[in-house]
N, CA, C and O atoms as CSV, one atom per row, in Angstrom:
chain,resi,resn,atom,element,x,y,z
A,1,MET,N,N,15.706,-15.806,7.419
A,1,MET,CA,C,14.288,-15.983,7.227
A,1,MET,C,C,13.730,-14.750,6.495
A,1,MET,O,O,14.047,-13.624,6.876
A,2,PRO,N,N,12.926,-14.938,5.476
A,2,PRO,CA,C,12.369,-13.807,4.735
A,2,PRO,C,C,11.471,-12.933,5.621
A,2,PRO,O,O,10.777,-13.425,6.511
A,3,VAL,N,N,11.508,-11.633,5.351
A,3,VAL,CA,C,10.641,-10.672,6.029
A,3,VAL,C,C,9.804,-10.000,4.948
A,3,VAL,O,O,10.309,-9.195,4.165
A,4,LEU,N,N,8.525,-10.338,4.917
A,4,LEU,CA,C,7.621,-9.831,3.889
A,4,LEU,C,C,6.832,-8.648,4.433
A,4,LEU,O,O,6.305,-8.701,5.544
A,5,VAL,N,N,6.756,-7.581,3.643
A,5,VAL,CA,C,6.005,-6.384,3.998
A,5,VAL,C,C,5.066,-6.051,2.840
A,5,VAL,O,O,5.434,-6.187,1.673
A,6,GLU,N,N,3.861,-5.619,3.170
A,6,GLU,CA,C,2.920,-5.158,2.145
A,6,GLU,C,C,2.842,-3.647,2.229
A,6,GLU,O,O,2.587,-3.093,3.298
A,7,GLN,N,N,3.060,-2.974,1.104
A,7,GLN,CA,C,3.012,-1.522,1.048
A,7,GLN,C,C,1.874,-1.093,0.129
A,7,GLN,O,O,1.899,-1.367,-1.070
A,8,PHE,N,N,0.878,-0.417,0.698
A,8,PHE,CA,C,-0.177,0.173,-0.119
A,8,PHE,C,C,0.383,1.421,-0.780
A,8,PHE,O,O,1.140,2.168,-0.160
A,9,VAL,N,N,0.017,1.652,-2.031
A,9,VAL,CA,C,0.480,2.815,-2.780
A,9,VAL,C,C,-0.684,3.390,-3.584
A,9,VAL,O,O,-1.652,2.699,-3.899
A,10,VAL,N,N,-0.557,4.675,-3.905
A,10,VAL,CA,C,-1.504,5.318,-4.820
A,10,VAL,C,C,-0.707,6.166,-5.792
A,10,VAL,O,O,0.060,7.041,-5.390
A,11,VAL,N,N,-0.894,5.902,-7.063
A,11,VAL,CA,C,-0.295,6.708,-8.112
A,11,VAL,C,C,-1.402,7.652,-8.570
A,11,VAL,O,O,-2.227,7.317,-9.420
A,12,GLY,N,N,-1.387,8.836,-7.978
A,12,GLY,CA,C,-2.441,9.803,-8.260
A,12,GLY,C,C,-2.485,10.867,-7.190
A,12,GLY,O,O,-1.494,11.126,-6.507
A,13,SER,N,N,-3.644,11.481,-7.052
A,13,SER,CA,C,-3.835,12.626,-6.168
A,13,SER,C,C,-4.281,12.201,-4.769
A,13,SER,O,O,-4.549,11.026,-4.519
A,14,ASP,N,N,-4.354,13.172,-3.866
A,14,ASP,CA,C,-4.886,12.910,-2.522
A,14,ASP,C,C,-6.329,12.433,-2.599
A,14,ASP,O,O,-6.758,11.602,-1.798
A,15,SER,N,N,-7.069,12.955,-3.555
A,15,SER,CA,C,-8.466,12.514,-3.743
A,15,SER,C,C,-8.512,11.043,-4.151
A,15,SER,O,O,-9.341,10.286,-3.646
A,16,ASP,N,N,-7.628,10.635,-5.061
A,16,ASP,CA,C,-7.534,9.227,-5.460
A,16,ASP,C,C,-7.194,8.359,-4.251
A,16,ASP,O,O,-7.732,7.264,-4.087
A,17,ALA,N,N,-6.292,8.865,-3.406
A,17,ALA,CA,C,-5.874,8.114,-2.225
A,17,ALA,C,C,-7.028,7.951,-1.243
A,17,ALA,O,O,-7.209,6.872,-0.679
A,18,ARG,N,N,-7.803,8.996,-1.035
A,18,ARG,CA,C,-8.941,8.904,-0.108
A,18,ARG,C,C,-9.980,7.901,-0.618
A,18,ARG,O,O,-10.559,7.153,0.169
A,19,GLN,N,N,-10.212,7.887,-1.919
A,19,GLN,CA,C,-11.152,6.907,-2.492
A,19,GLN,C,C,-10.637,5.489,-2.267
A,19,GLN,O,O,-11.405,4.598,-1.906
A,20,ALA,N,N,-9.353,5.280,-2.476
A,20,ALA,CA,C,-8.768,3.951,-2.269
A,20,ALA,C,C,-8.827,3.564,-0.798
A,20,ALA,O,O,-9.141,2.422,-0.465
A,21,ALA,N,N,-8.526,4.509,0.075
A,21,ALA,CA,C,-8.514,4.215,1.516
A,21,ALA,C,C,-9.894,3.828,2.021
A,21,ALA,O,O,-10.010,3.015,2.938
A,22,GLU,N,N,-10.934,4.391,1.443
A,22,GLU,CA,C,-12.298,4.006,1.848
A,22,GLU,C,C,-12.539,2.515,1.590
A,22,GLU,O,O,-13.222,1.851,2.370
A,23,LEU,N,N,-11.982,1.996,0.501
A,23,LEU,CA,C,-12.153,0.581,0.172
A,23,LEU,C,C,-11.351,-0.336,1.094
A,23,LEU,O,O,-11.723,-1.490,1.304
A,24,TRP,N,N,-10.257,0.177,1.641
A,24,TRP,CA,C,-9.352,-0.645,2.457
A,24,TRP,C,C,-9.340,-0.206,3.912
A,24,TRP,O,O,-8.396,-0.504,4.645
A,25,ARG,N,N,-10.367,0.490,4.329
A,25,ARG,CA,C,-10.430,1.065,5.668
A,25,ARG,C,C,-10.389,0.001,6.770
A,25,ARG,O,O,-9.953,0.292,7.884
A,26,PHE,N,N,-10.823,-1.189,6.488
A,26,PHE,CA,C,-10.891,-2.250,7.491
A,26,PHE,C,C,-9.531,-2.876,7.806
A,26,PHE,O,O,-9.408,-3.584,8.805
A,27,ILE,N,N,-8.519,-2.639,6.991
A,27,ILE,CA,C,-7.235,-3.333,7.092
A,27,ILE,C,C,-6.608,-3.279,8.497
A,27,ILE,O,O,-6.164,-4.321,8.978
A,28,PRO,N,N,-6.546,-2.116,9.185
A,28,PRO,CA,C,-5.872,-2.121,10.488
A,28,PRO,C,C,-6.486,-3.068,11.527
A,28,PRO,O,O,-5.798,-3.499,12.453
A,29,LYS,N,N,-7.755,-3.389,11.381
A,29,LYS,CA,C,-8.399,-4.275,12.350
A,29,LYS,C,C,-8.873,-5.585,11.718
A,29,LYS,O,O,-9.622,-6.341,12.336
A,30,ALA,N,N,-8.442,-5.844,10.506
A,30,ALA,CA,C,-8.941,-7.003,9.767
A,30,ALA,C,C,-8.730,-8.314,10.510
A,30,ALA,O,O,-9.625,-9.158,10.549
A,31,PHE,N,N,-7.562,-8.487,11.093
A,31,PHE,CA,C,-7.246,-9.776,11.699
A,31,PHE,C,C,-7.432,-9.790,13.210
A,31,PHE,O,O,-7.497,-10.862,13.812
A,32,GLU,N,N,-7.519,-8.620,13.828
A,32,GLU,CA,C,-7.680,-8.603,15.275
A,32,GLU,C,C,-9.139,-8.459,15.697
A,32,GLU,O,O,-9.503,-8.886,16.793
A,33,THR,N,N,-9.973,-7.874,14.860
A,33,THR,CA,C,-11.345,-7.573,15.262
A,33,THR,C,C,-12.395,-8.059,14.274
A,33,THR,O,O,-13.408,-8.630,14.676
A,34,TYR,N,N,-12.164,-7.838,12.997
A,34,TYR,CA,C,-13.218,-8.046,12.001
A,34,TYR,C,C,-13.248,-9.444,11.397
A,34,TYR,O,O,-14.187,-9.768,10.670
A,35,TYR,N,N,-12.272,-10.264,11.669
A,35,TYR,CA,C,-12.180,-11.567,11.004
A,35,TYR,C,C,-13.392,-12.462,11.249
A,35,TYR,O,O,-13.702,-13.306,10.409
A,36,GLY,N,N,-14.078,-12.304,12.363
A,36,GLY,CA,C,-15.222,-13.171,12.659
A,36,GLY,C,C,-16.556,-12.637,12.176
A,36,GLY,O,O,-17.582,-13.294,12.349
A,37,ILE,N,N,-16.562,-11.474,11.581
A,37,ILE,CA,C,-17.810,-10.868,11.097
A,37,ILE,C,C,-18.058,-11.350,9.673
A,37,ILE,O,O,-17.209,-11.174,8.799
A,38,ARG,N,N,-19.204,-11.948,9.442
A,38,ARG,CA,C,-19.500,-12.520,8.119
A,38,ARG,C,C,-20.108,-11.517,7.144
A,38,ARG,O,O,-20.017,-11.710,5.932
A,39,ASP,N,N,-20.715,-10.469,7.639
A,39,ASP,CA,C,-21.411,-9.501,6.792
A,39,ASP,C,C,-20.456,-8.371,6.386
A,39,ASP,O,O,-20.039,-7.590,7.241
A,40,PRO,N,N,-20.104,-8.270,5.104
A,40,PRO,CA,C,-19.188,-7.217,4.659
A,40,PRO,C,C,-19.716,-5.807,4.939
A,40,PRO,O,O,-18.936,-4.894,5.210
A,41,ALA,N,N,-21.022,-5.631,4.874
A,41,ALA,CA,C,-21.595,-4.307,5.154
A,41,ALA,C,C,-21.357,-3.930,6.619
A,41,ALA,O,O,-21.116,-2.763,6.928
A,42,GLU,N,N,-21.424,-4.904,7.509
A,42,GLU,CA,C,-21.155,-4.645,8.933
A,42,GLU,C,C,-19.682,-4.310,9.155
A,42,GLU,O,O,-19.355,-3.429,9.950
A,43,ILE,N,N,-18.802,-5.006,8.456
A,43,ILE,CA,C,-17.373,-4.693,8.550
A,43,ILE,C,C,-17.131,-3.261,8.093
A,43,ILE,O,O,-16.419,-2.506,8.755
A,44,GLN,N,N,-17.717,-2.889,6.973
A,44,GLN,CA,C,-17.544,-1.529,6.441
A,44,GLN,C,C,-18.109,-0.498,7.410
A,44,GLN,O,O,-17.475,0.529,7.652
A,45,ARG,N,N,-19.284,-0.752,7.965
A,45,ARG,CA,C,-19.911,0.188,8.900
A,45,ARG,C,C,-19.014,0.400,10.119
A,45,ARG,O,O,-18.778,1.531,10.542
A,46,ARG,N,N,-18.525,-0.691,10.668
A,46,ARG,CA,C,-17.662,-0.593,11.853
A,46,ARG,C,C,-16.346,0.097,11.528
A,46,ARG,O,O,-15.871,0.926,12.304
A,47,ALA,N,N,-15.762,-0.236,10.398
A,47,ALA,CA,C,-14.494,0.397,10.016
A,47,ALA,C,C,-14.668,1.902,9.846
A,47,ALA,O,O,-13.812,2.675,10.275
A,48,GLN,N,N,-15.764,2.325,9.228
A,48,GLN,CA,C,-16.009,3.758,9.046
A,48,GLN,C,C,-16.171,4.463,10.384
A,48,GLN,O,O,-15.749,5.610,10.535
A,49,ALA,N,N,-16.772,3.795,11.348
A,49,ALA,CA,C,-16.995,4.392,12.665
A,49,ALA,C,C,-15.735,4.360,13.538
A,49,ALA,O,O,-15.550,5.238,14.380
A,50,GLU,N,N,-14.878,3.371,13.348
A,50,GLU,CA,C,-13.771,3.147,14.270
A,50,GLU,C,C,-12.391,3.592,13.775
A,50,GLU,O,O,-11.491,3.826,14.583
A,51,ILE,N,N,-12.220,3.709,12.459
A,51,ILE,CA,C,-10.869,3.956,11.930
A,51,ILE,C,C,-10.867,5.251,11.100
A,51,ILE,O,O,-11.479,5.303,10.033
A,52,PRO,N,N,-10.192,6.276,11.581
A,52,PRO,CA,C,-10.108,7.523,10.813
A,52,PRO,C,C,-9.364,7.300,9.487
A,52,PRO,O,O,-8.401,6.536,9.421
A,53,ILE,N,N,-9.826,7.972,8.455
A,53,ILE,CA,C,-9.252,7.800,7.125
A,53,ILE,C,C,-7.756,8.161,7.106
A,53,ILE,O,O,-6.983,7.550,6.368
A,54,ASP,N,N,-7.354,9.140,7.908
A,54,ASP,CA,C,-5.937,9.519,7.942
A,54,ASP,C,C,-5.065,8.401,8.506
A,54,ASP,O,O,-3.884,8.313,8.170
A,55,ARG,N,N,-5.627,7.551,9.355
A,55,ARG,CA,C,-4.869,6.406,9.870
A,55,ARG,C,C,-4.577,5.415,8.744
A,55,ARG,O,O,-3.518,4.787,8.719
A,56,ILE,N,N,-5.508,5.281,7.827
A,56,ILE,CA,C,-5.310,4.378,6.692
A,56,ILE,C,C,-4.225,4.933,5.768
A,56,ILE,O,O,-3.351,4.195,5.315
A,57,LEU,N,N,-4.286,6.210,5.497
A,57,LEU,CA,C,-3.362,6.828,4.545
A,57,LEU,C,C,-1.950,7.000,5.083
A,57,LEU,O,O,-1.006,7.152,4.308
A,58,HIS,N,N,-1.796,6.977,6.400
A,58,HIS,CA,C,-0.476,7.174,7.004
A,58,HIS,C,C,0.502,6.109,6.481
A,58,HIS,O,O,0.270,4.909,6.625
A,59,GLY,N,N,1.576,6.567,5.885
A,59,GLY,CA,C,2.594,5.645,5.392
A,59,GLY,C,C,2.416,5.206,3.946
A,59,GLY,O,O,3.290,4.540,3.391
A,60,TRP,N,N,1.293,5.572,3.327
A,60,TRP,CA,C,1.106,5.233,1.912
A,60,TRP,C,C,1.864,6.251,1.069
A,60,TRP,O,O,1.653,7.450,1.251
A,61,PRO,N,N,2.735,5.830,0.157
A,61,PRO,CA,C,3.266,6.783,-0.810
A,61,PRO,C,C,2.147,7.171,-1.779
A,61,PRO,O,O,1.508,6.313,-2.388
A,62,ILE,N,N,1.928,8.471,-1.907
A,62,ILE,CA,C,0.836,8.994,-2.736
A,62,ILE,C,C,1.424,10.046,-3.658
A,62,ILE,O,O,2.101,10.969,-3.202
A,63,GLY,N,N,1.172,9.913,-4.939
A,63,GLY,CA,C,1.606,10.929,-5.887
A,63,GLY,C,C,2.056,10.312,-7.191
A,63,GLY,O,O,2.043,9.096,-7.377
A,64,THR,N,N,2.456,11.196,-8.088
A,64,THR,CA,C,2.907,10.759,-9.405
A,64,THR,C,C,4.404,11.021,-9.610
A,64,THR,O,O,4.921,10.869,-10.716
A,65,GLU,N,N,5.086,11.411,-8.541
A,65,GLU,CA,C,6.534,11.584,-8.603
A,65,GLU,C,C,7.197,10.266,-8.209
A,65,GLU,O,O,6.968,9.773,-7.105
A,66,PRO,N,N,8.003,9.694,-9.078
A,66,PRO,CA,C,8.640,8.409,-8.770
A,66,PRO,C,C,9.428,8.427,-7.459
A,66,PRO,O,O,9.462,7.423,-6.747
A,67,GLU,N,N,10.059,9.551,-7.136
A,67,GLU,CA,C,10.912,9.631,-5.948
A,67,GLU,C,C,10.142,9.317,-4.665
A,67,GLU,O,O,10.696,8.713,-3.746
A,68,ILE,N,N,8.875,9.718,-4.595
A,68,ILE,CA,C,8.052,9.452,-3.417
A,68,ILE,C,C,7.950,7.940,-3.200
A,68,ILE,O,O,8.099,7.456,-2.078
A,69,HIS,N,N,7.700,7.215,-4.261
A,69,HIS,CA,C,7.518,5.770,-4.198
A,69,HIS,C,C,8.857,5.047,-3.999
A,69,HIS,O,O,8.944,4.087,-3.234
A,70,ILE,N,N,9.881,5.512,-4.686
A,70,ILE,CA,C,11.209,4.896,-4.555
A,70,ILE,C,C,11.695,5.000,-3.117
A,70,ILE,O,O,12.182,4.017,-2.559
A,71,LYS,N,N,11.573,6.168,-2.512
A,71,LYS,CA,C,12.012,6.355,-1.127
A,71,LYS,C,C,11.256,5.442,-0.175
A,71,LYS,O,O,11.850,4.862,0.734
A,72,ALA,N,N,9.951,5.310,-0.376
A,72,ALA,CA,C,9.143,4.464,0.514
A,72,ALA,C,C,9.560,2.998,0.420
A,72,ALA,O,O,9.683,2.322,1.442
A,73,ILE,N,N,9.775,2.508,-0.789
A,73,ILE,CA,C,10.153,1.100,-0.974
A,73,ILE,C,C,11.579,0.865,-0.466
A,73,ILE,O,O,11.836,-0.122,0.223
A,74,ASP,N,N,12.503,1.765,-0.803
A,74,ASP,CA,C,13.876,1.618,-0.315
A,74,ASP,C,C,13.915,1.649,1.211
A,74,ASP,O,O,14.678,0.900,1.820
A,75,ARG,N,N,13.116,2.492,1.830
A,75,ARG,CA,C,13.072,2.579,3.293
A,75,ARG,C,C,12.659,1.234,3.907
A,75,ARG,O,O,13.202,0.823,4.933
A,76,LEU,N,N,11.708,0.563,3.280
A,76,LEU,CA,C,11.284,-0.747,3.786
A,76,LEU,C,C,12.413,-1.771,3.687
A,76,LEU,O,O,12.668,-2.516,4.633
A,77,PHE,N,N,13.080,-1.802,2.545
A,77,PHE,CA,C,14.212,-2.725,2.404
A,77,PHE,C,C,15.328,-2.368,3.393
A,77,PHE,O,O,15.932,-3.253,3.999
A,78,ASP,N,N,15.595,-1.080,3.550
A,78,ASP,CA,C,16.648,-0.653,4.478
A,78,ASP,C,C,16.316,-1.020,5.921
A,78,ASP,O,O,17.220,-1.189,6.739
A,79,SER,N,N,15.025,-1.144,6.242
A,79,SER,CA,C,14.620,-1.479,7.609
A,79,SER,C,C,14.705,-2.981,7.894
A,79,SER,O,O,14.528,-3.410,9.034
A,80,GLY,N,N,14.979,-3.781,6.849
A,80,GLY,CA,C,15.140,-5.213,7.055
A,80,GLY,C,C,14.187,-6.088,6.262
A,80,GLY,O,O,14.320,-7.311,6.277
A,81,ALA,N,N,13.237,-5.492,5.575
A,81,ALA,CA,C,12.341,-6.296,4.732
A,81,ALA,C,C,13.160,-6.939,3.615
A,81,ALA,O,O,14.073,-6.322,3.067
A,82,THR,N,N,12.824,-8.178,3.288
A,82,THR,CA,C,13.491,-8.851,2.176
A,82,THR,C,C,12.563,-8.995,0.976
A,82,THR,O,O,13.020,-9.220,-0.145
A,83,ILE,N,N,11.269,-8.867,1.210
A,83,ILE,CA,C,10.260,-8.913,0.143
A,83,ILE,C,C,9.277,-7.781,0.410
A,83,ILE,O,O,8.758,-7.655,1.519
A,84,VAL,N,N,9.022,-6.960,-0.598
A,84,VAL,CA,C,8.023,-5.899,-0.481
A,84,VAL,C,C,6.960,-6.143,-1.544
A,84,VAL,O,O,7.229,-6.075,-2.743
A,85,ASN,N,N,5.758,-6.427,-1.083
A,85,ASN,CA,C,4.615,-6.552,-1.997
A,85,ASN,C,C,3.950,-5.197,-2.111
A,85,ASN,O,O,3.552,-4.604,-1.108
A,86,VAL,N,N,3.832,-4.709,-3.334
A,86,VAL,CA,C,3.185,-3.427,-3.571
A,86,VAL,C,C,1.705,-3.689,-3.817
A,86,VAL,O,O,1.331,-4.458,-4.702
A,87,HIS,N,N,0.875,-3.037,-3.019
A,87,HIS,CA,C,-0.578,-3.201,-3.108
A,87,HIS,C,C,-1.162,-1.884,-3.599
A,87,HIS,O,O,-1.129,-0.876,-2.894
A,88,ALA,N,N,-1.691,-1.905,-4.799
A,88,ALA,CA,C,-2.327,-0.714,-5.357
A,88,ALA,C,C,-3.791,-0.704,-4.935
A,88,ALA,O,O,-4.600,-1.478,-5.448
A,89,GLY,N,N,-4.118,0.168,-4.009
A,89,GLY,CA,C,-5.474,0.228,-3.500
A,89,GLY,C,C,-6.458,0.911,-4.430
A,89,GLY,O,O,-7.665,0.854,-4.196
A,90,GLN,N,N,-5.982,1.540,-5.456
A,90,GLN,CA,C,-6.849,2.311,-6.344
A,90,GLN,C,C,-7.443,1.441,-7.444
A,90,GLN,O,O,-6.993,0.320,-7.684
A,91,SER,N,N,-8.449,1.974,-8.098
A,91,SER,CA,C,-9.151,1.180,-9.113
A,91,SER,C,C,-8.343,1.034,-10.411
A,91,SER,O,O,-8.476,0.021,-11.098
A,92,ASP,N,N,-7.517,2.015,-10.755
A,92,ASP,CA,C,-6.751,1.954,-12.002
A,92,ASP,C,C,-5.440,1.195,-11.776
A,92,ASP,O,O,-4.379,1.798,-11.609
A,93,GLN,N,N,-5.533,-0.118,-11.773
A,93,GLN,CA,C,-4.386,-0.980,-11.522
A,93,GLN,C,C,-3.330,-0.876,-12.617
A,93,GLN,O,O,-2.134,-0.923,-12.330
A,94,LYS,N,N,-3.755,-0.736,-13.853
A,94,LYS,CA,C,-2.807,-0.657,-14.960
A,94,LYS,C,C,-1.905,0.568,-14.821
A,94,LYS,O,O,-0.712,0.505,-15.120
A,95,ARG,N,N,-2.472,1.667,-14.373
A,95,ARG,CA,C,-1.669,2.883,-14.168
A,95,ARG,C,C,-0.535,2.615,-13.173
A,95,ARG,O,O,0.602,3.030,-13.396
A,96,VAL,N,N,-0.844,1.934,-12.095
A,96,VAL,CA,C,0.154,1.639,-11.062
A,96,VAL,C,C,1.214,0.680,-11.606
A,96,VAL,O,O,2.409,0.902,-11.415
A,97,ILE,N,N,0.784,-0.371,-12.274
A,97,ILE,CA,C,1.720,-1.352,-12.819
A,97,ILE,C,C,2.671,-0.695,-13.817
A,97,ILE,O,O,3.883,-0.904,-13.756
A,98,ASP,N,N,2.125,0.088,-14.724
A,98,ASP,CA,C,2.968,0.760,-15.728
A,98,ASP,C,C,3.932,1.750,-15.067
A,98,ASP,O,O,5.104,1.818,-15.438
A,99,PHE,N,N,3.447,2.502,-14.105
A,99,PHE,CA,C,4.270,3.485,-13.396
A,99,PHE,C,C,5.414,2.805,-12.641
A,99,PHE,O,O,6.562,3.241,-12.723
A,100,TYR,N,N,5.099,1.750,-11.917
A,100,TYR,CA,C,6.140,1.046,-11.163
A,100,TYR,C,C,7.137,0.371,-12.102
A,100,TYR,O,O,8.341,0.394,-11.844
A,101,ARG,N,N,6.654,-0.223,-13.177
A,101,ARG,CA,C,7.554,-0.889,-14.122
A,101,ARG,C,C,8.512,0.106,-14.766
A,101,ARG,O,O,9.710,-0.157,-14.868
A,102,SER,N,N,7.986,1.245,-15.200
A,102,SER,CA,C,8.811,2.167,-15.983
A,102,SER,C,C,9.546,3.211,-15.142
A,102,SER,O,O,10.602,3.689,-15.556
A,103,GLN,N,N,9.010,3.581,-13.961
A,103,GLN,CA,C,9.591,4.708,-13.245
A,103,GLN,C,C,10.079,4.400,-11.829
A,103,GLN,O,O,10.972,5.085,-11.329
A,104,VAL,N,N,9.524,3.405,-11.188
A,104,VAL,CA,C,9.923,3.112,-9.810
A,104,VAL,C,C,10.971,2.002,-9.756
A,104,VAL,O,O,12.034,2.184,-9.162
A,105,MET,N,N,10.687,0.879,-10.357
A,105,MET,CA,C,11.609,-0.262,-10.295
A,105,MET,C,C,13.024,0.104,-10.759
A,105,MET,O,O,13.988,-0.283,-10.098
A,106,PRO,N,N,13.182,0.828,-11.861
A,106,PRO,CA,C,14.548,1.168,-12.286
A,106,PRO,C,C,15.287,2.069,-11.287
A,106,PRO,O,O,16.517,2.110,-11.291
A,107,GLY,N,N,14.554,2.784,-10.439
A,107,GLY,CA,C,15.185,3.703,-9.498
A,107,GLY,C,C,15.489,3.119,-8.137
A,107,GLY,O,O,16.106,3.788,-7.308
A,108,LEU,N,N,15.069,1.879,-7.881
A,108,LEU,CA,C,15.343,1.264,-6.582
A,108,LEU,C,C,16.815,0.912,-6.451
A,108,LEU,O,O,17.488,0.596,-7.433
A,109,LYS,N,N,17.300,0.974,-5.215
A,109,LYS,CA,C,18.695,0.608,-4.963
A,109,LYS,C,C,18.911,-0.848,-5.310
A,109,LYS,O,O,18.049,-1.675,-5.013
A,110,PRO,N,N,20.035,-1.197,-5.932
A,110,PRO,CA,C,20.346,-2.604,-6.169
A,110,PRO,C,C,20.574,-3.310,-4.833
A,110,PRO,O,O,21.184,-2.747,-3.923
A,111,ARG,N,N,20.091,-4.521,-4.721
A,111,ARG,CA,C,20.238,-5.294,-3.496
A,111,ARG,C,C,20.819,-6.659,-3.880
A,111,ARG,O,O,20.241,-7.373,-4.699
A,112,PRO,N,N,21.956,-7.015,-3.290
A,112,PRO,CA,C,22.565,-8.303,-3.605
A,112,PRO,C,C,21.593,-9.457,-3.322
A,112,PRO,O,O,21.008,-9.538,-2.242
A,113,GLY,N,N,21.434,-10.330,-4.292
A,113,GLY,CA,C,20.592,-11.510,-4.130
A,113,GLY,C,C,19.102,-11.250,-4.241
A,113,GLY,O,O,18.306,-12.181,-4.123
A,114,ALA,N,N,18.712,-10.017,-4.465
A,114,ALA,CA,C,17.281,-9.706,-4.543
A,114,ALA,C,C,16.788,-9.920,-5.972
A,114,ALA,O,O,17.442,-9.532,-6.940
A,115,ALA,N,N,15.629,-10.542,-6.074
A,115,ALA,CA,C,14.999,-10.741,-7.387
A,115,ALA,C,C,13.918,-9.691,-7.551
A,115,ALA,O,O,13.144,-9.440,-6.627
A,116,ARG,N,N,13.864,-9.086,-8.706
A,116,ARG,CA,C,12.820,-8.097,-9.002
A,116,ARG,C,C,11.820,-8.707,-9.945
A,116,ARG,O,O,12.185,-9.325,-10.945
A,117,ARG,N,N,10.551,-8.532,-9.623
A,117,ARG,CA,C,9.494,-9.062,-10.497
A,117,ARG,C,C,8.548,-7.971,-10.876
A,117,ARG,O,O,7.588,-8.213,-11.608
């Protein structure tokens, strides 16, 4: 049975990561607490009050060194994930796509039967 994991990433600085994390701060409680709240401003207010920014950033590969990202993705596959969806939380999506295409994907360990997209 496939095991799908979503990995948030930031190709940039700690400042870029903090900006991205502010936008995705609700994620840890999205399905357990916030799913019934219809007002996005209320979700954001509660997330800011309840979830420390460092909790959001924990586990995100952050930086412009390919090795940081390669290790994080390989670690997920090594733990049993069969599909890893990379979620770029930052506003410059093209930067992340180009970086992963040219510098991260070629460095990942080959996996028998795995398709790369």
